[in-house]
N, C-alpha and C positions, 0 to 999 in steps of 0.2 A: 679705477674709478665709481664710485655709485651715485645716480641721480637720483634724487627724489623730490618727487612734487611739494610734501608738506598743505594740499590742500584739506585734507581730512584732518588736520590737524600736526602734533610734532610726531615725527613717526618713530617708536623709541625700540622697533626689531633694528636702529642702527648700534643699539650694544654689540649683537655677533659683528658688524662690518667693523666696529672699532679695534674690536679684538682680531680679526683676520688682519688687517692691514699692517697692526702692531706686529705680528706676528709674519709679514710676508714682504715686507722694505716695504711699507708706508701705501699711501693713496690719496685719493682728494673724494670728500663728499661735497655734492653740491645739491643745495634742497631752494625750489623754484623752479623746477622745470619738469615736464611729466614727458617721461621716456614711453608711454603706450598713446600720444599725442603728438608723434614724430618730435621729441625735445622740443615739444612747445614753453612758452615761459610762461609761466603760472604767478598773479598777484597773491602773495600772502602777507595776512594782516599780522603788522607787530612779527616782521622775521628778525630783530633785535632780539625779542624773547626766546626767538629759536635757536639762535645762537648763541646764549645763555646756559638754556635748556643742555646742548651742545656738549658743550666746555663743562658742564656740572657732570656732565653725563660719563665720560673720559674721566673725569676725576675722582669721583665716587664709585661708578657701577664699575670699573675693570681694575683689575688688579695685576702689573701695578699701574698705578694710576697714570693718564698720560695726559699730557701735555700738547692742548691740538691749538694750529694756530689759526686763526679763521679772520673772514676779510668780508665786508658786503660790497658788492658788483654790482653798477647798475649796467644794463643791457636794455637797449631801444628801452627806456622807459619803466622796467621794473627791476627789481634788487631783488636780486641770486645770493645764498649763502653760500660760501665754498670754505671749506674748512681741510686743512692739514695736518693729517694723521701721522705722524713718527714712524718709522720702526723703532722699538726699543733694544737695546743692545742686547747682546749674545746670553748673558750672564745673566740678564732678567729674564730672559723667554722660559716656558711660553706666557703670552700677558692670556687671562680667561675672566670672564665674566664671575665676579665675584658669589655672586647668590649660586652660580651654578656646580662652584667647586672647578676644578683645574682637569678632573679626567670628564665631563661632558661638557664643558663651559670654554673649551682653547679650540680656537677656528681657525684656517688657514684660507687664504683666497686662493680658487680656482675658476679661471678663467671671470665672468661677471657674476659669481656666486660665490660664498663663504659656505666652506668645507667644516663638518668637527675632526677636529683629531682625532686619528686612531693613536689606540696604545703604542704602538713602536714610533710614531712619529715625537710623541710625549717624552718616549722614553731619550730617543737621539737628543732633546733639546735638553734635557739635563743632563746629558753625558756632556753639551759642550761649558757647563757652568763651571767644571772643575777640569786641571789637564788629563785629558787621557790617558790610562795607563796600559791600554790592551795592548803594544808593541813590547811591553815586559813580561808580558804571558806566559806562562812555560809550556812547552807543547809537550806532553804527554808522550812518551816511548820512542822520543828523539835523544841522539847524541851526538857527537862530532863526526862521528862516521856517516850521519846524513849532511854532511860540511863540503864543500868545495874546498879539497887543503890547498891545494894552489892559490886561490881569491883569498882563503886565511893567511895566507903564508902572505901575502903582497898586504894585506891590510896592516899586520905586525910588523911588518919593515917601515911601514908606512909612520904608523903612529908610534913607532921606537924613537925615529929621527929626533921630536922634537919633545921626548918628553921621556926624564931621565927615570921618575915611579915605572914608566913602560917600558925600559931598557933593562933595570934591573928585577924585574917581575918576570915569572915562566909564564908559560902559554897560556892556560889555565885561569891564571890568579890577572894576566894582562886582560882574555876574551871574557872573561867575569867582568872585570871594571867597563870594557866598554859594552856593557849588554847584549854579549852572542852568547854567551852560557850563563845557569842560572845561578850556578855554585863556582865556584874555584877548582874543583874537581875533578878528576880525568874521566869521570861516569856521569858529569851532568848534563841536564838536562836542557834541550836549547829553548832560548824566548823566539817569541815568533819574529819579533825586527833580526836576529841572527837569522833564522828559517830563511825568512822571506831576501835576505839579502844573499846569504851564502848557500840556502841547499839547495842540494844536487836536484832535485823534486818536488818544491815545497806543496804541488797540486796532488800528492799522495796522501797528504793528513787537511785541505784546502782544497776542494776539486774546482770551486770554483772563485778564488782568486787567480785568477787572466786576463787578459787583454785577448780583446773580438775585433777584429779586422773588418768591415763592409764596404765593399767598392759600390755604388751606386750607378748602374748606366743614365746616359741621357735621355732624356724625353723621346727620340727621335729611335733608339732601339728597345724598340717594345717585347725582342725574343727572351731578350737577357735580364732574368730578373736582377743577380749580381753580377758583375764581373770579375768579382774575387771575393771569398767570404773565407779569412781567417782564424782563426785559434791557436793565439801566442802562449805557451806555459812554460815555464822556466823559473830560476830567481831573479829577481827585479832588474837586475843588471842584465841578465837573458834577455827577459823582454821587449826593454827597451832596445836594445839590440835589434830583435827581431823584428819589433815593430816598425822601427825607422826604416828595416830591409824590406818590409812588405809596402809601405805607404812607397818608398821611393820606386818600385818597380811601377806602381801605378801613377804617377805623377807624369804631366808633357813636362817640354821643355820646350822653350822658344826660344828663337833667334834673334839675337840683337847685333846688327851694325854699326859700328861709329868709328872713328879716324882712327882707334887703335886695332880694329879687326871684330871678328865674328866671336861672339859668345854666347853662351848656352844660358837660359835663366832658368829656374824649375817654377812651376809654379804657384809655390809654396818656399818661406827659406829652410829649407832641414832644420836649421838650429832652432827655427821658432818650433819645430814638430818636437826637435829635441826635448825641450824645455815644459812643453804642452805635457808631453809623453811623462817624461819625468814626474814633474808635478801633482798628476793623473795619481798616479802608482805610490807617490812617498807620501800628499797630503789627503788621500782618500781617508775614508772611516774602514778601519778594522775592527769597529764594536762585532759583538758577535752576530746583532740585527742584520746588519750589512755584507756580511761575509758570504753570503748568499750570489752578491751583487757581484758583476763583473766591470772593467773597466772598457768603455765603448769608443771606439773610432769609428766615423762614417766619412767616407770619401765621396760627395756628391759633386756634379758637375763643374757647380759655381761655389762651393765652401764646403771645410774641413771642420768636423766636427768632434769635439774629444771630451766622454761624460765619464764622471768621477763619483759612488757613492757618497755622500755627505757636502753639507756645504760648507765654505767657508768656517772657518774657528776661528776663536776669539775674538776680541772687542774691533773687527774690520768690517768696510761693509767692498758691495763691488765698485764704489766708487773712491774707495782707499788704493783699489790697484795698481801700481805701477809708480806709482810715491816713492821716492825713495826712502829707504830703512822700512818701510812697510811691512811687518810680515809675523805671522803669528805660526808655529808648529805645532798639530794636534799629535803627530807621533816625533817626538824629541828625540829617542835612541834611534829610530828607524833612519832620520835625519842625519844626527851625526855619524853612522855608521854608513851609511851612503854617500857621505862628502869626503870620506876616505876608503870610499871603495871603486877599483877602475872597470871600464867598462872591458866586455870580453874581447880579447886577442888584442887592447890597446892601453894607449898612457893617458888617455882620457879619463877623469871623475865621471861616477855617476851623476853627482850633484854638488854645488859649489856651497848650498847652504848657508848664502850669504843676502836672502831675499831681492837677488836679481833675474830668477828664474822668470815675472811677467812683466818687468820693466825690459827684459832684454826680447822679448815677443814684440813690445811694441815699438823698441827701436829697429827691429829686423823689417817689420813693419812699413815704418816711416822709410829706412834706407830703399828698397824696396816698391816704393811708391804704391804700396798697399792700404787698406783701408786697416784702422786700428783695429786690432781683435776686441770682438765683444763677451764677456764674462757677464753671467748668470745663475746666482747661487740662491739654493733651496733648500730648505729643512734637509730633502734626501739627497739633494745633488750638485754637482759643480761642474759647470759646462763652458766651455772656452770652445769660438769660434771665430775661425778666420775665411774672409774671402780669397779668391784668386784673381778677382778683378783688380786695375789698376785704378786706385782712386781718384785719377785726372785720367785715362784714359781715355780711346776716341769716343766711348758710347758715351760715358758720362757727360764728356764735351757734347757734345750732340744733345745729349738732354739736358743739360744747362742753357744749351741756344733756344731749345724749345717752349723754355720758360719763358721767354721772351722777355723778361727781366730784364735790367741793365747793372751788373756786381761790380762796385767800384772799387774794389781789389782782390788779391788771389786767394786772401783769408774768410771771405765772403764765398766763395767757387769751393774752398776747400770743406769748408764748418757743409753746406750744402751738399756736398758729397758724402761726408761723413753720415750725414742723416740718412740719404738715399741708400746708405749699408746700414744703416741702424739707427744711430743716435749719436751724439756731439754733445762734450759739455765744455766748459773753460777750460779745466787740465789739459784732456785731449786736444784743443787748438794751441794750446803754450807749447805741447809738444811737438807741434810744426812751425815752431817758430814765434807764433804771436805770444806779445806779452799781455797781462792779467787783464791791464784797461782797454786795450784793442780785442783783445779775444769777448768779453763784454760788451763793450762797442759794438762790435760782429754781430754777437748773438741777438741784442735787441731790434739791430736794426730787422733783422730778420722775422723778425717777430711781431716788431710794427707793420712789416709790409704784408704781413699774410703768409709769410712761406713758412714758417716754422710754429710749433707752439712750444711752449716750457713744462714740464713736467714733475713732479719730485717736490722736495722740502727749501728749504731757505738756507740748506748746504749743499745739500749734495742734488743739483736742479740739470736737468737731462734734457736737449732739446731735439723734437722730431721734425718731423716734415706735415706739415699740414695736411688731415687728409682729402682734402680737394686735391692736393696735388698729387697726391699718389692714386686716387681713384682719378686721374683722369679730369677733374672738374677744371671750370671755369679759374683763372687767376683773377683777381683784379689789377685792372690797368694801372701801371706805376710808371711815370715819366722819370728820364732820368734825375732832373731838377730835383723833383719830390724824393729821390731814392737820396739825394744830398740835403735834405732836408730844409731848403730854400721853398719849392713852388708851396709845398705842402701846409706851408704857415702863413703862405701870401692869400692861398687859396679858404684857409679858415679865416682869415682875418678880411677877405673880401664879403665870405659869406655872411659871418655877424654884422659887418658894416651896415650892408644890408638890409637886414633885420632888425637892427638895432637892438634886438635881447633875444636871446635863444636859451634853449637845450643844449647839454651834450650829445642828447642823442640827436636829437636834429641839426646841429651841426655835422654831427657825424652822417647823416643819411645826404647832407644836401654837399657835403666834399667828398662823400665816397672814403673818404681816412678811416685806420683803424682809431678802435675806442684810444687806445693808449695813445695815439699820436695826435686824436683833439683834446686830452688831455693834457700832454706836453707842451702841445701849442699854448692853450690857455691860460697853463700856469704863466709861462714866460710874459702872454701879453700884462696879467695881474700883474707880474712883478715890473713891467714895465710902465704902470700906471692907465695903461691904451683899455684896458679893459675889469670890470668889477662885477664880484661875483653875490650873489644874492640868494640865502639859504645854507642849510647846514651842506655839509662835505656829506659826499657820497649819495647825501639824498636824488631820489629821482625829480624833484621838484626844483632843484634848483637850478636857478637861470643867468645866464652871462651878459651882460649889457655892456656894448660898443660907446666908450666916454671919451676917446681921444680924438683931437681935431686938428 
């Protein structure tokens, strides 16, 4: 979010912010609020003209042009401009200030500022526009002698079961068709995908294509910097196996006793961890710019973080993740090889290549009562974060009770618990059994009651806890009837009947209701001909008059 007062004229410096938001996942621009004065409201003369200027700026001064959604919002008698800047699709990035050109006019959002993109970042963005072919590159000075012969033999046995052309081909031809060898000859060099999948030691050629596992101690254990610090090398199947072993030996198991007896449960489902590790190695960026960067796993006392080089590839966003059939593979040859390759000393395939990895992580979290994994994508990295705490465990239920807000349904509790762990969305609530309409109503309730804030655009809306809750501030006093929408409307009706005529902001002050609740009840009363309005919609001077007898 970028906040501008607008008191000294229209802020033309917003060009860079528009570009950075477009390249970084979108954002909100608010004009009419002074950050330097404690976010005080500012009266801006002709705020509608600012709206038109901002829309024109996004359309005329930015390449590609941006379609900005705007809204004039009345708050305590003032009107502020809220602009929703969309994220542009990966195949259109980078956005840049047209007058500056792409080399000096492309920006990213970092913290609360705009940073100019460097050459490496611009190169990564342009690489996203077409199907990358880095996994097909020839690795010089390699040959079949660099490959694990037993793993290659198992691959050939598997692919020949379902293909007549593969059964009729000799080994060199089959490996060439699969993308392991660069040519169908005995002395052929190996592709990057072939070396990563079957290489005896790929790090001989690419020393930093490794996995690092770091286990952090708790705050009380101040003497230890790391509880474990492992560098894992080898082919991708070997690195997956060794990484899982390293994480497993550092996970705690909790005993649960039920009618069927005692069972031990790990802090995180191992299947989810396996999917996260496979995704990181399979979908990471293997371009020359990132070959010096490793896949990183960090195990903290409260979470597991898996980070890989390169953001999401293709026309998908973070909010698409988990949807059935949503997939876009950066490394197509590598994906096909790993879907037919076995983990060492097992009969389990490394990857399914069926767009099932992230849905599996989400489903496993729900089955174990854990918060939904959080996914964050930037131009340079993709991060998956899993929480170890139960979504509605004892600590969370104590926290819900401390809010002193009556929550009418379990879905309200689940939504708040997910926001406590990070954020929630309508699709995320549907994963916990709520239908679309119920999920939408629950999220509207939490915003209306002052517990949550809506972030994001029209399509991809996220909901996070109100900062007052996060910082331990005082919550609005909400009675159970008001939560159910009964007492709130009566309170507003009584206030307007007594005043005879009032503005929305004065009714908000008189009743203690949120702005959205006041507007909702006023619209209902207008529809029932109990109230009439006078003035332009959204104008701070608009008045409401009680006419019902």
